[in-house]
SEKOL-916718 format. One record per residue (C-alpha): x, y, z; residue in three letters; residue number from 1. Coordinates in Angstrom, 3 decimals. Layout:
! residues N
(tordo (X, Y, Z), Ala, NUM)
...
END
This chain:
! residues 469
(tordo (-0.206, -0.165, -0.107), Unk, 1)
(tordo (1.224, 3.595, -0.933), Unk, 2)
(tordo (2.769, 5.886, 2.000), Unk, 3)
(tordo (0.547, 8.245, 3.169), Unk, 4)
(tordo (0.357, 11.770, 1.235), Unk, 5)
(tordo (1.221, 13.497, 4.578), Unk, 6)
(tordo (4.570, 10.819, 5.480), Unk, 7)
(tordo (7.243, 13.337, 4.707), Unk, 8)
(tordo (6.591, 15.252, 8.439), Unk, 9)
(tordo (6.164, 11.843, 9.706), Unk, 10)
(tordo (9.300, 9.071, 11.030), Unk, 11)
(tordo (6.677, 6.462, 12.538), Unk, 12)
(tordo (3.569, 4.869, 9.819), Unk, 13)
(tordo (0.208, 5.171, 11.515), Unk, 14)
(tordo (-0.745, 2.893, 13.922), Unk, 15)
(tordo (-3.111, 0.064, 12.589), Unk, 16)
(tordo (-5.601, 0.870, 15.000), Unk, 17)
(tordo (-5.601, 4.613, 14.340), Unk, 18)
(tordo (-5.806, 3.766, 10.105), Unk, 19)
(tordo (-8.855, 1.556, 11.528), Unk, 20)
(tordo (-10.313, 4.172, 14.072), Unk, 21)
(tordo (-10.206, 7.233, 11.432), Unk, 22)
(tordo (-10.913, 5.159, 8.737), Unk, 23)
(tordo (-14.296, 7.068, 7.074), Unk, 24)
(tordo (-14.170, 4.765, 3.195), Unk, 25)
(tordo (-17.455, 2.908, 5.267), Unk, 26)
(tordo (-19.436, 5.041, 4.527), Unk, 27)
(tordo (-18.120, 7.901, 2.347), Unk, 28)
(tordo (-17.327, 5.112, -0.570), Unk, 29)
(tordo (-20.978, 6.672, -2.036), Unk, 30)
(tordo (-19.947, 9.676, -2.652), Unk, 31)
(tordo (-17.373, 8.492, -5.026), Unk, 32)
(tordo (-19.294, 9.759, -8.354), Unk, 33)
(tordo (-19.389, 13.335, -6.957), Unk, 34)
(tordo (-15.465, 13.260, -5.867), Unk, 35)
(tordo (-14.966, 12.112, -9.623), Unk, 36)
(tordo (-16.574, 14.637, -11.709), Unk, 37)
(tordo (-15.602, 16.929, -8.808), Unk, 38)
(tordo (-11.842, 16.101, -10.138), Unk, 39)
(tordo (-12.775, 15.711, -13.474), Unk, 40)
(tordo (-13.737, 19.400, -13.472), Unk, 41)
(tordo (-10.398, 20.341, -11.639), Unk, 42)
(tordo (-8.638, 19.172, -14.416), Unk, 43)
(tordo (-10.381, 21.317, -16.601), Unk, 44)
(tordo (-9.783, 24.382, -14.661), Unk, 45)
(tordo (-5.971, 23.457, -14.251), Unk, 46)
(tordo (-5.343, 22.794, -18.152), Unk, 47)
(tordo (-7.403, 26.177, -18.668), Unk, 48)
(tordo (-5.260, 27.925, -16.500), Unk, 49)
(tordo (-2.311, 26.639, -17.932), Unk, 50)
(tordo (-1.279, 25.415, -14.423), Unk, 51)
(tordo (-1.158, 21.668, -15.953), Unk, 52)
(tordo (-0.771, 20.602, -19.321), Unk, 53)
(tordo (-3.447, 19.602, -21.846), Unk, 54)
(tordo (-1.515, 15.873, -21.995), Unk, 55)
(tordo (-1.336, 15.541, -18.623), Unk, 56)
(tordo (-5.084, 16.685, -17.718), Unk, 57)
(tordo (-6.484, 14.432, -20.647), Unk, 58)
(tordo (-4.119, 11.723, -18.359), Unk, 59)
(tordo (-5.869, 12.356, -15.529), Unk, 60)
(tordo (-9.461, 12.682, -16.822), Unk, 61)
(tordo (-8.953, 9.335, -19.175), Unk, 62)
(tordo (-7.550, 7.787, -15.430), Unk, 63)
(tordo (-10.619, 9.469, -13.272), Unk, 64)
(tordo (-13.453, 8.161, -15.653), Unk, 65)
(tordo (-11.642, 4.398, -15.571), Unk, 66)
(tordo (-11.743, 4.575, -11.798), Unk, 67)
(tordo (-15.774, 5.268, -11.574), Unk, 68)
(tordo (-16.074, 2.315, -14.075), Unk, 69)
(tordo (-14.160, -0.001, -12.138), Unk, 70)
(tordo (-16.027, 1.099, -8.787), Unk, 71)
(tordo (-19.850, 0.713, -10.782), Unk, 72)
(tordo (-18.454, -2.523, -11.792), Unk, 73)
(tordo (-17.585, -3.766, -8.572), Unk, 74)
(tordo (-14.121, -4.607, -9.645), Unk, 75)
(tordo (-12.233, -1.466, -7.315), Unk, 76)
(tordo (-10.754, -2.204, -3.679), Unk, 77)
(tordo (-11.118, -0.209, -0.423), Unk, 78)
(tordo (-8.358, -0.648, 2.161), Unk, 79)
(tordo (-8.826, 0.849, 5.450), Unk, 80)
(tordo (-5.185, 2.502, 4.918), Unk, 81)
(tordo (-6.262, 5.377, 2.659), Unk, 82)
(tordo (-9.229, 6.298, 5.152), Unk, 83)
(tordo (-11.009, 7.794, 2.555), Unk, 84)
(tordo (-12.585, 7.373, -0.966), Unk, 85)
(tordo (-10.807, 10.948, -1.828), Unk, 86)
(tordo (-7.138, 8.991, -1.204), Unk, 87)
(tordo (-8.536, 5.667, -3.176), Unk, 88)
(tordo (-9.258, 7.451, -5.982), Unk, 89)
(tordo (-5.915, 9.346, -6.045), Unk, 90)
(tordo (-4.623, 6.095, -4.998), Unk, 91)
(tordo (-5.321, 3.813, -8.213), Unk, 92)
(tordo (-4.934, 6.891, -10.501), Unk, 93)
(tordo (-1.483, 6.544, -9.513), Unk, 94)
(tordo (-1.491, 3.407, -10.367), Unk, 95)
(tordo (-3.045, 3.751, -13.850), Unk, 96)
(tordo (-1.591, 6.543, -14.970), Unk, 97)
(tordo (1.574, 6.806, -13.452), Unk, 98)
(tordo (3.329, 10.136, -11.622), Unk, 99)
(tordo (1.199, 12.084, -13.484), Unk, 100)
(tordo (-1.867, 10.923, -10.960), Unk, 101)
(tordo (0.307, 13.304, -8.174), Unk, 102)
(tordo (-0.392, 16.519, -10.067), Unk, 103)
(tordo (-4.322, 15.698, -9.749), Unk, 104)
(tordo (-4.090, 17.690, -5.976), Unk, 105)
(tordo (-2.916, 20.973, -7.473), Unk, 106)
(tordo (-4.390, 23.845, -6.006), Unk, 107)
(tordo (-6.668, 22.182, -3.660), Unk, 108)
(tordo (-7.112, 19.995, -0.017), Unk, 109)
(tordo (-9.087, 17.176, 1.472), Unk, 110)
(tordo (-10.448, 20.234, 2.910), Unk, 111)
(tordo (-12.787, 21.909, 0.382), Unk, 112)
(tordo (-12.549, 18.849, -1.801), Unk, 113)
(tordo (-15.031, 16.807, 0.717), Unk, 114)
(tordo (-16.823, 19.738, 1.421), Unk, 115)
(tordo (-17.412, 20.422, -2.695), Unk, 116)
(tordo (-18.313, 16.200, -2.907), Unk, 117)
(tordo (-20.760, 16.505, 0.266), Unk, 118)
(tordo (-22.816, 19.628, -1.309), Unk, 119)
(tordo (-22.874, 17.619, -4.953), Unk, 120)
(tordo (-24.408, 14.697, -2.999), Unk, 121)
(tordo (-26.694, 16.459, -0.998), Unk, 122)
(tordo (-27.913, 18.701, -4.221), Unk, 123)
(tordo (-28.622, 15.861, -5.683), Unk, 124)
(tordo (-30.280, 13.964, -2.923), Unk, 125)
(tordo (-32.474, 16.965, -2.295), Unk, 126)
(tordo (-33.964, 17.274, -5.947), Unk, 127)
(tordo (-35.238, 13.153, -5.251), Unk, 128)
(tordo (-36.360, 14.080, -2.123), Unk, 129)
(tordo (-38.359, 16.972, -3.634), Unk, 130)
(tordo (-39.579, 14.668, -6.412), Unk, 131)
(tordo (-40.336, 12.163, -3.815), Unk, 132)
(tordo (-43.005, 14.315, -2.065), Unk, 133)
(tordo (-44.716, 15.501, -5.371), Unk, 134)
(tordo (-45.301, 12.372, -5.366), Unk, 135)
(tordo (-46.741, 11.892, -2.213), Unk, 136)
(tordo (-48.259, 15.523, -2.369), Unk, 137)
(tordo (-50.283, 13.595, -5.447), Unk, 138)
(tordo (-51.129, 10.618, -3.597), Unk, 139)
(tordo (-52.652, 13.050, -1.082), Unk, 140)
(tordo (-54.574, 15.058, -3.749), Unk, 141)
(tordo (-55.808, 11.944, -5.352), Unk, 142)
(tordo (-57.128, 10.409, -2.391), Unk, 143)
(tordo (-59.094, 13.620, -0.995), Unk, 144)
(tordo (-60.427, 13.700, -4.672), Unk, 145)
(tordo (-62.275, 9.929, -4.282), Unk, 146)
(tordo (-62.912, 10.640, -1.110), Unk, 147)
(tordo (-65.014, 14.402, -1.369), Unk, 148)
(tordo (-67.967, 14.784, 0.614), Unk, 149)
(tordo (-67.120, 11.971, 3.394), Unk, 150)
(tordo (-67.436, 13.808, 7.003), Unk, 151)
(tordo (-65.436, 12.684, 9.933), Unk, 152)
(tordo (-65.355, 14.205, 13.419), Unk, 153)
(tordo (-62.665, 16.280, 13.797), Unk, 154)
(tordo (-60.547, 16.667, 16.878), Unk, 155)
(tordo (-59.255, 19.254, 19.634), Unk, 156)
(tordo (-57.696, 17.874, 21.622), Unk, 157)
(tordo (-58.399, 14.214, 20.677), Unk, 158)
(tordo (-61.993, 14.630, 21.807), Unk, 159)
(tordo (-64.010, 14.838, 18.932), Unk, 160)
(tordo (-64.851, 18.751, 18.248), Unk, 161)
(tordo (-67.024, 19.511, 15.469), Unk, 162)
(tordo (-67.117, 17.639, 11.682), Unk, 163)
(tordo (-64.957, 17.749, 8.776), Unk, 164)
(tordo (-64.271, 16.474, 5.575), Unk, 165)
(tordo (-62.278, 13.660, 5.206), Unk, 166)
(tordo (-60.469, 14.941, 2.314), Unk, 167)
(tordo (-60.384, 18.135, 3.857), Unk, 168)
(tordo (-58.205, 16.268, 6.822), Unk, 169)
(tordo (-56.005, 14.922, 4.197), Unk, 170)
(tordo (-55.071, 17.936, 2.675), Unk, 171)
(tordo (-53.970, 19.589, 6.007), Unk, 172)
(tordo (-51.229, 16.492, 5.775), Unk, 173)
(tordo (-51.125, 17.791, 1.551), Unk, 174)
(tordo (-50.253, 21.376, 3.087), Unk, 175)
(tordo (-47.425, 19.931, 5.368), Unk, 176)
(tordo (-45.700, 18.581, 2.456), Unk, 177)
(tordo (-46.145, 21.569, 0.441), Unk, 178)
(tordo (-44.324, 23.510, 3.201), Unk, 179)
(tordo (-41.347, 21.204, 3.646), Unk, 180)
(tordo (-41.324, 21.110, -0.676), Unk, 181)
(tordo (-40.628, 24.722, 0.093), Unk, 182)
(tordo (-37.887, 24.347, 2.454), Unk, 183)
(tordo (-36.253, 21.774, 0.873), Unk, 184)
(tordo (-36.132, 23.943, -2.480), Unk, 185)
(tordo (-34.787, 27.222, -0.196), Unk, 186)
(tordo (-32.435, 25.467, 1.422), Unk, 187)
(tordo (-30.825, 24.755, -2.099), Unk, 188)
(tordo (-29.906, 27.879, -2.161), Unk, 189)
(tordo (-27.270, 27.514, 0.810), Unk, 190)
(tordo (-26.252, 23.884, -0.780), Unk, 191)
(tordo (-25.485, 25.472, -4.153), Unk, 192)
(tordo (-22.596, 27.227, -3.379), Unk, 193)
(tordo (-18.220, 25.758, -4.852), Unk, 194)
(tordo (-16.519, 25.694, -2.336), Unk, 195)
(tordo (-13.607, 23.959, -4.510), Unk, 196)
(tordo (-10.315, 26.259, -4.770), Unk, 197)
(tordo (-10.489, 27.335, -1.102), Unk, 198)
(tordo (-8.004, 24.790, -0.252), Unk, 199)
(tordo (-7.045, 23.979, 3.326), Unk, 200)
(tordo (-8.870, 26.928, 4.545), Unk, 201)
(tordo (-6.695, 30.182, 3.149), Unk, 202)
(tordo (-6.697, 29.793, -0.587), Unk, 203)
(tordo (-4.351, 29.345, -3.182), Unk, 204)
(tordo (-1.494, 30.553, -4.400), Unk, 205)
(tordo (-2.236, 28.999, -8.430), Unk, 206)
(tordo (-3.676, 31.290, -10.510), Unk, 207)
(tordo (-7.134, 29.537, -10.888), Unk, 208)
(tordo (-10.529, 30.283, -11.952), Unk, 209)
(tordo (-13.047, 29.425, -9.226), Unk, 210)
(tordo (-15.621, 30.494, -11.494), Unk, 211)
(tordo (-15.515, 28.185, -14.610), Unk, 212)
(tordo (-15.502, 25.088, -12.203), Unk, 213)
(tordo (-18.344, 26.454, -10.739), Unk, 214)
(tordo (-19.802, 26.567, -13.915), Unk, 215)
(tordo (-18.470, 23.111, -15.001), Unk, 216)
(tordo (-20.394, 21.707, -11.806), Unk, 217)
(tordo (-23.618, 23.372, -11.997), Unk, 218)
(tordo (-23.550, 25.650, -9.447), Unk, 219)
(tordo (-25.066, 29.332, -9.152), Unk, 220)
(tordo (-22.390, 30.386, -6.940), Unk, 221)
(tordo (-19.337, 30.186, -5.122), Unk, 222)
(tordo (-17.878, 31.155, -1.682), Unk, 223)
(tordo (-16.807, 33.853, -0.671), Unk, 224)
(tordo (-14.396, 33.331, 2.380), Unk, 225)
(tordo (-11.878, 30.478, 1.804), Unk, 226)
(tordo (-12.090, 29.748, 5.746), Unk, 227)
(tordo (-15.998, 29.079, 5.922), Unk, 228)
(tordo (-15.613, 27.464, 3.078), Unk, 229)
(tordo (-14.271, 24.464, 4.458), Unk, 230)
(tordo (-15.795, 24.999, 8.274), Unk, 231)
(tordo (-19.416, 25.306, 7.136), Unk, 232)
(tordo (-21.672, 22.624, 7.725), Unk, 233)
(tordo (-24.663, 25.127, 7.769), Unk, 234)
(tordo (-26.189, 23.844, 4.808), Unk, 235)
(tordo (-25.688, 20.321, 6.003), Unk, 236)
(tordo (-27.795, 21.320, 9.999), Unk, 237)
(tordo (-30.316, 22.601, 7.630), Unk, 238)
(tordo (-31.158, 20.111, 5.704), Unk, 239)
(tordo (-31.275, 17.735, 8.883), Unk, 240)
(tordo (-33.465, 20.219, 10.741), Unk, 241)
(tordo (-35.729, 20.338, 7.084), Unk, 242)
(tordo (-36.122, 16.121, 7.100), Unk, 243)
(tordo (-36.845, 16.532, 11.170), Unk, 244)
(tordo (-39.422, 19.164, 10.624), Unk, 245)
(tordo (-40.793, 16.995, 7.633), Unk, 246)
(tordo (-41.200, 13.381, 9.690), Unk, 247)
(tordo (-42.661, 15.096, 12.705), Unk, 248)
(tordo (-45.350, 15.450, 9.778), Unk, 249)
(tordo (-44.705, 11.826, 8.437), Unk, 250)
(tordo (-44.836, 10.595, 12.698), Unk, 251)
(tordo (-48.758, 12.690, 12.722), Unk, 252)
(tordo (-49.502, 11.140, 9.668), Unk, 253)
(tordo (-49.177, 7.825, 11.147), Unk, 254)
(tordo (-50.093, 8.176, 14.267), Unk, 255)
(tordo (-53.759, 9.092, 12.763), Unk, 256)
(tordo (-53.234, 5.942, 11.074), Unk, 257)
(tordo (-52.642, 3.678, 13.568), Unk, 258)
(tordo (-55.183, 5.332, 15.836), Unk, 259)
(tordo (-57.829, 4.760, 12.618), Unk, 260)
(tordo (-57.288, 1.675, 11.823), Unk, 261)
(tordo (-58.246, 0.365, 15.617), Unk, 262)
(tordo (-60.835, -1.044, 16.586), Unk, 263)
(tordo (-62.454, 1.677, 19.017), Unk, 264)
(tordo (-62.156, 4.113, 15.386), Unk, 265)
(tordo (-62.461, 1.966, 12.714), Unk, 266)
(tordo (-62.082, 4.584, 9.928), Unk, 267)
(tordo (-59.602, 2.594, 8.051), Unk, 268)
(tordo (-57.892, -0.138, 6.884), Unk, 269)
(tordo (-54.665, -0.466, 5.858), Unk, 270)
(tordo (-53.931, -3.249, 3.092), Unk, 271)
(tordo (-52.347, -6.355, 4.629), Unk, 272)
(tordo (-49.476, -6.416, 2.422), Unk, 273)
(tordo (-48.793, -3.426, 4.797), Unk, 274)
(tordo (-49.161, -4.973, 7.973), Unk, 275)
(tordo (-48.099, -7.702, 9.683), Unk, 276)
(tordo (-49.713, -10.178, 12.362), Unk, 277)
(tordo (-48.765, -11.711, 15.742), Unk, 278)
(tordo (-46.509, -14.987, 16.365), Unk, 279)
(tordo (-49.129, -15.734, 19.552), Unk, 280)
(tordo (-51.546, -13.890, 18.072), Unk, 281)
(tordo (-54.034, -14.943, 15.629), Unk, 282)
(tordo (-56.317, -12.015, 15.174), Unk, 283)
(tordo (-53.915, -9.606, 14.796), Unk, 284)
(tordo (-53.028, -7.154, 12.380), Unk, 285)
(tordo (-50.400, -4.441, 13.091), Unk, 286)
(tordo (-49.927, -1.528, 11.541), Unk, 287)
(tordo (-45.802, -1.875, 11.380), Unk, 288)
(tordo (-45.291, 0.042, 8.350), Unk, 289)
(tordo (-46.616, 3.581, 10.372), Unk, 290)
(tordo (-45.547, 2.265, 13.395), Unk, 291)
(tordo (-42.151, 2.142, 11.995), Unk, 292)
(tordo (-42.005, 5.237, 10.452), Unk, 293)
(tordo (-43.606, 6.808, 12.988), Unk, 294)
(tordo (-40.059, 5.149, 15.111), Unk, 295)
(tordo (-37.468, 6.405, 12.205), Unk, 296)
(tordo (-38.518, 9.956, 13.556), Unk, 297)
(tordo (-36.570, 10.141, 16.517), Unk, 298)
(tordo (-33.507, 8.024, 14.535), Unk, 299)
(tordo (-33.644, 11.866, 12.421), Unk, 300)
(tordo (-34.007, 14.059, 15.241), Unk, 301)
(tordo (-30.924, 12.203, 16.939), Unk, 302)
(tordo (-29.242, 13.003, 13.687), Unk, 303)
(tordo (-29.927, 16.629, 13.900), Unk, 304)
(tordo (-29.051, 16.852, 17.551), Unk, 305)
(tordo (-26.068, 15.622, 17.051), Unk, 306)
(tordo (-24.445, 17.535, 14.398), Unk, 307)
(tordo (-25.456, 20.441, 16.120), Unk, 308)
(tordo (-23.667, 19.058, 18.754), Unk, 309)
(tordo (-20.408, 18.650, 16.570), Unk, 310)
(tordo (-19.878, 21.962, 15.078), Unk, 311)
(tordo (-21.109, 24.152, 18.340), Unk, 312)
(tordo (-17.859, 24.307, 20.066), Unk, 313)
(tordo (-15.140, 24.317, 16.649), Unk, 314)
(tordo (-12.931, 26.245, 16.263), Unk, 315)
(tordo (-12.291, 27.505, 12.514), Unk, 316)
(tordo (-11.614, 25.911, 10.181), Unk, 317)
(tordo (-11.607, 22.433, 9.697), Unk, 318)
(tordo (-11.794, 20.333, 12.499), Unk, 319)
(tordo (-11.382, 16.378, 12.044), Unk, 320)
(tordo (-14.527, 16.030, 13.880), Unk, 321)
(tordo (-16.479, 16.996, 11.270), Unk, 322)
(tordo (-16.014, 13.682, 9.626), Unk, 323)
(tordo (-18.575, 12.544, 12.092), Unk, 324)
(tordo (-21.258, 14.318, 9.787), Unk, 325)
(tordo (-21.533, 12.132, 6.805), Unk, 326)
(tordo (-23.272, 9.150, 9.115), Unk, 327)
(tordo (-26.204, 11.245, 10.069), Unk, 328)
(tordo (-26.912, 13.135, 6.426), Unk, 329)
(tordo (-26.266, 9.521, 4.863), Unk, 330)
(tordo (-29.116, 8.032, 7.262), Unk, 331)
(tordo (-31.243, 10.773, 7.310), Unk, 332)
(tordo (-31.526, 10.607, 3.482), Unk, 333)
(tordo (-31.555, 7.148, 3.309), Unk, 334)
(tordo (-34.278, 7.223, 6.343), Unk, 335)
(tordo (-36.066, 9.880, 4.667), Unk, 336)
(tordo (-36.504, 8.571, 1.082), Unk, 337)
(tordo (-37.357, 5.570, 2.586), Unk, 338)
(tordo (-40.713, 6.937, 4.667), Unk, 339)
(tordo (-41.985, 8.671, 1.227), Unk, 340)
(tordo (-41.532, 6.036, -0.433), Unk, 341)
(tordo (-43.677, 3.368, 1.451), Unk, 342)
(tordo (-46.266, 6.140, 2.345), Unk, 343)
(tordo (-46.824, 6.606, -1.973), Unk, 344)
(tordo (-47.393, 2.793, -1.584), Unk, 345)
(tordo (-48.964, 2.818, 0.843), Unk, 346)
(tordo (-51.706, 5.092, 0.995), Unk, 347)
(tordo (-53.218, 4.404, -1.925), Unk, 348)
(tordo (-54.226, 1.290, -0.554), Unk, 349)
(tordo (-56.598, 2.064, 2.904), Unk, 350)
(tordo (-59.741, 1.262, 2.605), Unk, 351)
(tordo (-61.966, 4.070, 4.187), Unk, 352)
(tordo (-64.814, 2.422, 6.308), Unk, 353)
(tordo (-67.691, 5.687, 5.418), Unk, 354)
(tordo (-70.101, 3.958, 8.185), Unk, 355)
(tordo (-67.718, 4.010, 10.605), Unk, 356)
(tordo (-66.930, 7.670, 10.232), Unk, 357)
(tordo (-70.498, 9.011, 9.506), Unk, 358)
(tordo (-71.292, 7.482, 12.440), Unk, 359)
(tordo (-68.926, 8.982, 14.597), Unk, 360)
(tordo (-69.933, 12.224, 13.948), Unk, 361)
(tordo (-73.684, 11.671, 15.163), Unk, 362)
(tordo (-72.507, 11.707, 18.886), Unk, 363)
(tordo (-70.037, 14.034, 20.683), Unk, 364)
(tordo (-72.451, 17.018, 20.762), Unk, 365)
(tordo (-70.007, 17.914, 17.390), Unk, 366)
(tordo (-73.156, 20.652, 16.089), Unk, 367)
(tordo (-72.784, 22.301, 19.387), Unk, 368)
(tordo (-70.740, 25.264, 17.906), Unk, 369)
(tordo (-73.567, 25.403, 15.134), Unk, 370)
(tordo (-75.674, 25.718, 18.234), Unk, 371)
(tordo (-73.929, 28.854, 19.460), Unk, 372)
(tordo (-73.608, 30.113, 15.914), Unk, 373)
(tordo (-77.476, 29.636, 15.323), Unk, 374)
(tordo (-78.120, 31.460, 18.506), Unk, 375)
(tordo (-75.677, 34.424, 17.728), Unk, 376)
(tordo (-77.699, 34.856, 14.247), Unk, 377)
(tordo (-81.038, 35.476, 16.695), Unk, 378)
(tordo (-79.076, 38.531, 18.175), Unk, 379)
(tordo (-77.776, 36.841, 21.244), Unk, 380)
(tordo (-74.297, 37.853, 22.201), Unk, 381)
(tordo (-71.900, 34.830, 21.638), Unk, 382)
(tordo (-70.391, 34.422, 24.841), Unk, 383)
(tordo (-74.136, 34.454, 26.252), Unk, 384)
(tordo (-74.873, 32.186, 23.508), Unk, 385)
(tordo (-72.152, 29.652, 24.430), Unk, 386)
(tordo (-72.993, 29.626, 27.831), Unk, 387)
(tordo (-76.945, 28.368, 27.109), Unk, 388)
(tordo (-75.216, 26.075, 25.091), Unk, 389)
(tordo (-73.323, 24.198, 27.798), Unk, 390)
(tordo (-76.414, 24.373, 29.586), Unk, 391)
(tordo (-78.544, 22.459, 26.954), Unk, 392)
(tordo (-74.864, 20.436, 26.320), Unk, 393)
(tordo (-75.043, 19.386, 30.415), Unk, 394)
(tordo (-78.514, 18.715, 30.182), Unk, 395)
(tordo (-78.234, 16.225, 26.687), Unk, 396)
(tordo (-75.770, 14.306, 29.041), Unk, 397)
(tordo (-78.336, 14.089, 31.414), Unk, 398)
(tordo (-81.058, 12.619, 29.115), Unk, 399)
(tordo (-78.642, 10.758, 26.960), Unk, 400)
(tordo (-79.405, 12.489, 24.266), Unk, 401)
(tordo (-77.444, 14.173, 21.434), Unk, 402)
(tordo (-78.227, 18.291, 20.684), Unk, 403)
(tordo (-80.472, 17.063, 17.502), Unk, 404)
(tordo (-82.460, 14.243, 19.377), Unk, 405)
(tordo (-83.742, 16.608, 22.055), Unk, 406)
(tordo (-87.087, 17.675, 21.376), Unk, 407)
(tordo (-88.478, 21.454, 20.062), Unk, 408)
(tordo (-90.394, 22.152, 23.910), Unk, 409)
(tordo (-86.783, 20.999, 25.417), Unk, 410)
(tordo (-84.542, 23.083, 23.204), Unk, 411)
(tordo (-86.671, 25.926, 23.932), Unk, 412)
(tordo (-86.677, 25.803, 27.862), Unk, 413)
(tordo (-82.893, 27.345, 27.453), Unk, 414)
(tordo (-83.933, 29.981, 25.136), Unk, 415)
(tordo (-87.221, 31.848, 23.305), Unk, 416)
(tordo (-84.603, 32.625, 20.481), Unk, 417)
(tordo (-85.095, 29.064, 19.387), Unk, 418)
(tordo (-87.502, 27.062, 16.543), Unk, 419)
(tordo (-88.240, 24.644, 14.405), Unk, 420)
(tordo (-85.548, 26.027, 12.275), Unk, 421)
(tordo (-82.767, 24.516, 14.587), Unk, 422)
(tordo (-82.598, 21.257, 13.243), Unk, 423)
(tordo (-81.279, 22.563, 10.000), Unk, 424)
(tordo (-78.582, 24.488, 11.644), Unk, 425)
(tordo (-77.979, 20.842, 13.542), Unk, 426)
(tordo (-77.759, 18.834, 10.909), Unk, 427)
(tordo (-74.319, 17.163, 10.552), Unk, 428)
(tordo (-74.101, 18.037, 6.700), Unk, 429)
(tordo (-75.326, 21.841, 6.730), Unk, 430)
(tordo (-72.652, 22.040, 9.795), Unk, 431)
(tordo (-69.945, 21.318, 7.016), Unk, 432)
(tordo (-71.360, 23.362, 3.809), Unk, 433)
(tordo (-71.999, 26.277, 6.065), Unk, 434)
(tordo (-68.019, 26.511, 6.543), Unk, 435)
(tordo (-67.741, 28.261, 3.532), Unk, 436)
(tordo (-64.741, 30.345, 4.352), Unk, 437)
(tordo (-61.534, 30.274, 2.306), Unk, 438)
(tordo (-59.289, 27.050, 3.847), Unk, 439)
(tordo (-62.630, 26.042, 5.543), Unk, 440)
(tordo (-64.222, 22.978, 5.368), Unk, 441)
(tordo (-67.299, 23.573, 3.163), Unk, 442)
(tordo (-67.924, 21.026, 0.349), Unk, 443)
(tordo (-66.452, 24.026, -2.389), Unk, 444)
(tordo (-63.406, 25.282, -0.423), Unk, 445)
(tordo (-62.288, 22.119, -0.202), Unk, 446)
(tordo (-62.603, 21.364, -4.107), Unk, 447)
(tordo (-61.323, 24.409, -4.754), Unk, 448)
(tordo (-57.587, 23.776, -2.486), Unk, 449)
(tordo (-57.645, 20.608, -4.969), Unk, 450)
(tordo (-57.981, 22.141, -7.838), Unk, 451)
(tordo (-54.979, 24.546, -7.161), Unk, 452)
(tordo (-52.847, 21.808, -5.562), Unk, 453)
(tordo (-53.486, 19.450, -8.800), Unk, 454)
(tordo (-52.568, 22.812, -10.793), Unk, 455)
(tordo (-49.759, 23.591, -8.773), Unk, 456)
(tordo (-48.492, 20.100, -8.808), Unk, 457)
(tordo (-48.481, 19.951, -12.583), Unk, 458)
(tordo (-46.510, 23.854, -12.942), Unk, 459)
(tordo (-44.383, 21.610, -10.556), Unk, 460)
(tordo (-43.132, 19.541, -12.777), Unk, 461)
(tordo (-42.963, 22.218, -15.717), Unk, 462)
(tordo (-39.472, 21.739, -17.854), Unk, 463)
(tordo (-39.057, 25.031, -17.796), Unk, 464)
(tordo (-40.114, 25.734, -14.199), Unk, 465)
(tordo (-37.093, 22.827, -13.126), Unk, 466)
(tordo (-35.293, 23.814, -15.401), Unk, 467)
(tordo (-34.563, 27.766, -13.744), Unk, 468)
(tordo (-35.132, 25.950, -10.573), Unk, 469)
END
């Protein structure tokens, strides 16, 4: 195995246990394509600036292409002694083209190299995540459209509160995932910054053209401070934060699917292929996929806290602690993508129990607020009406009846303003229909929300808009 690139300073070789302890090749080898792409762009720039000859640039680029093919075909060997993907590629390049390989590292450091690789990797993955979220948002819209008109209890404090459209409830998650998409899209501005050429921390004496390298690699901006370039991990922390918020939304949705599929609710049934049974109880059908998504939320939160803790006390500029940014980043990317994909497949296959939802809207005094509004429309002050209806609910509870089951004489004992038109106000379908304020649960409003969402999703896939983004 070749000696270390810093070997000239040392009289002893690195202890084997240190090599194993400090090796990152086990996880950073996934960066190989970005490392090679960045190196090719760097070689092109070096050749263009006459820092190396055209022939040397050609040899380097040809050798890098061969290494990429070897990795992709499973013909590449990895060793702890070479630490990371950068040293593996550079060492193999030396074997392939000889001493010209030593010129690959001209005008750069592993510090700015890994910053580049990570930014290229994350830029690619965020775009993949945005695409997956687009698919899931479409699934939610389709589900909402398919169940338009179905009414369910809306909850606050996990207590039945007011009737809402099931479609309206689903569209709440569409809004959450849209905000998640916007956050990831916005974070690309901070990710899409080209750090190469910052070298170890101070820049370089070579006449490099960083803007040309950025252009070759498709970066929209070049980092403005060489110290910040190699020590910045804000862009990863921001991604992990956005991923954590996104997972909070998945966890909430998971919790509701788990509850709704229980015998106590029976609002939905999750298909057999996304559930499991019990090793001891033959009747069980467990919502394992949803539970695992809920559980993986804590894992992603932990990744965010991990990197925040790593970075909180580091002096400028680069420190080896920062090698620990890769595993939480890679794990978060893999976990989040897996969760989105499982929901894209699972949600279209749920069965909705319309009768159970409709039954649940007939109890729990979901029409109490509308009885209050009825009295307000008759001229009573809201606070007074609230108290009157509270007493009516108290009476109904004693009688073991719902408000709409009380006869007119019973209702009139609470206010002389009450007439037989109150029963229209207490009807569940009418309650939903009257919620026609913008963003409300009224059928017209929810239909408009679905139309707006479908338009938004189509526009998001417009080739011209994608190319601009």
